[in-house]
N, C-alpha and C positions, 0 to 999 in steps of 0.2 A: 504494499499499499504506500509506503514511504517513497519508493522509487517512482510510482505512478504519479503521486502528488508532485514530486520534484520535477518530473518531466513536464507536467501540465503547467506548473509555475514558470519553468524555463521558457515555455512557448509564450506565456503572457509577458514575461520579462523582455523577450525579444521586441515586442511591440513598444514596451516602455523605453527601451534603449533607442529604438528607431525614432520615436517621438522626441526623445531628449536630444539626439544628434541632429535631427533636421531642424529643430527649434533653434539650437545654437547656430547652425549653419546660416540660417536666414536672419535671425534676430540680432546677432552681433554686428553685422555690416549695416542693417537697417537702423539699428540704434544709433550708430555713429552718424548716419545721414540725418536722422531726426534731431540729434544734438546740434548739428550745424544749423538746422532750421530754427531751433529754439534760441540760438545765439545770433541769428541773422539781424542785420541792421535795417532790413526791410520790415517795418513794424506789423503790417497786416499778416505777413507770413509768420513772424515771430509769435504773435498772439494767437494765431490759428493753431500752430503747433503746440503752444503751451496749454491751450484750452483742451486740445485733443489728448495730450499726455495727462492732464489733470482728470479728465473723464475716465480714461483707461485705468489710471492708478487709484482712482477713487471709487471704483465699482468692483464687485467680486468677479474673479475669473470665471467662477461657475455661471454667473449671469451672462457673461460674454460668450461663453460656450453655447448656452441655450439659444441666445439671440442669433449667433452666426449659423447655427445648425438649422433652427426652425424659421428664422426671420425670412430668408429669401422665398421659401415655399409659401409662407403666409401672405407675403407681399404679392406673390404670383397669383394666389387665389383672389386677392383684392383686385389685381389687374384684369382678371377675367370679367369683372363687372364693369370695366370701363367701355364706353361706347366707341371712343377713338382708339385707333390701333396704329402704332408705329413700331420701329425696330425694338425700342426699349420695352414697351408693353408686351410685344410678342415674345421677347426673351423671358420676361417675368412669368407670362402665362404658361410657357413651356417648362418652367422650372418647377419640379415637384419637391425634391429634397436633396441636399448636398451629401456627398459621400461623408460618412461619419469621421473617418480618420482625417480626411482633408479639412473638415470643419474644425476639429480639435487642433490641427497643425496651424491653421490660420489664426485661431484665437490665441494660441500660445505664442506664436511669432509676434503678433501685434502687442499683446500684453508685455512680454519680456523685452521687446524692442524699446518700449516706452520707459521701462525701468532701467535698462542699460543706458538709454540716452541721457538720463539724469546723472548717471555715474560718469559717463564720458564727459558731460558738460562740466561737472565739478572738477574732474581731473584737468581738463583743458584750461579752465579759468583759474586754477590754482598755480599755474606757471606764471611767473612774474613777467610783466611787459618788457623789463630790461633785457630778457633773453631774446625776445623778438627784435628788439632795437639793435642788440649786438649782432645778430645774424644779418640784419639788413645793412649794418655798417660794413660788414665783411663782403657785401655784394651779393648775398643770397636773396632769392625772391621769397615771398611770403610762403609759397608752397614748399620750397626747399627748407626754409626755417622750420616749418611744421614737421616735415618728415625726417629731417636730419638732426634736429636739436630737441624739438618738443615731444615728439611722439613717444620715444622710449621712456622719457620721464613720466609722461601721462600713464603709460602702461604700468610702470612700477607703482604709481600711486593708486591705480584703480584695481590692481589684482586682489587685494583683500575684500573690498565690497563686492567686486565682480564674482569672486569665488563663493561668497555667501549667497548671492542670487542664483548662481548656477547649481549649488547644492539644494537650494529651495526648489528649483525647477525639477530636480530628480523626484522630490516628494510630491509636487504639484501634478506630476503625470498621472497620478492616481485619480484625478478629477475626470479623466477621459471616460471612465465608466458611467458618468452621468448620462452620456448619450450612447451607452452600450458599445463602447470600443473595448475589445477584449484585451485588457492589460493584466498585469500580474494580480492585483487585488480582485479583479472580476473573476479570474480563474480560480482564486482561493474561495470566493464566496459561493461558487458552484457546489463545492463540497459541503457547505452548511445546508444547502437546500436538498441536495441529493443523498447525502450520507449522514447528515447530522454532525459533521466534524468541524470543530472550530480551530483546531491547532494549525491547519494549513494557512489560516488567516494570520496567525502569529508568526508562522514560518516565513511569510513574505517580508517581515521585519529584518530577517537575516540578509535578504538580498539588498534591501535598501542600505542597511548598515555597512555591508561589505563595499558596495559601489561608492557610497558617500565617503567611506574611509580611504579608498583608492584616490578619489578626487581630492581629498584633503592632503594626502601625501604629495600628489602631483602639484597642487597649488603652493604647497610649502617649498618644494624644490624650485618652482618658478620664482618665488620671492627671493630665495637665496641667490639664484642666478642674476637677479636684477639688483642685488644689494649693493653693487658698486656705484649705483646712482645715489648720491647723498642729498639730492634736491629735496 
């Protein structure tokens, strides 16, 4: 029985890892782009981005999952009642329901990109203006100053808060079961209903602890590698 449960949990954990990896792949660069928008000198863009980030950070991820999964289909039903038809309304009318995993991925990417953007912004703004000015005196462009002088210092400063968010992401993947995505906790809950066993649910904790432990070790090594920056 133990081997059967372990195999089932491993299958669910593969989905967890897939969601974790894809979220980081898309959210890390998107967060940097959003941070540039929140620091933009173009005020309409700046306040639009800040408002969007405030909404995403101020509402539960579970609510965002539900809205992204069910929202397009509900809007599509509403669109069927419209007398006018154009490309947009026809698209909405043809939309039934989004793929479950895709809906979860979109929600996670948007949510974590907003959190990452604030970490990026804090790191970038913590660098003194004197370093930008010194780079320009040396004949470097603003882009060269950012990538050759500022970026590595920013990375060093954001590693601790970023690692905290990434470890939180590991645990937040369990929310995918809200819209019936077969992740590790969902696979453990099956045994409660089918066999009346609760220990598989506690067993999932070992998977999370080991994975988070490995990430903690990894981020600790990254911090040591960047320790020569004393900024």
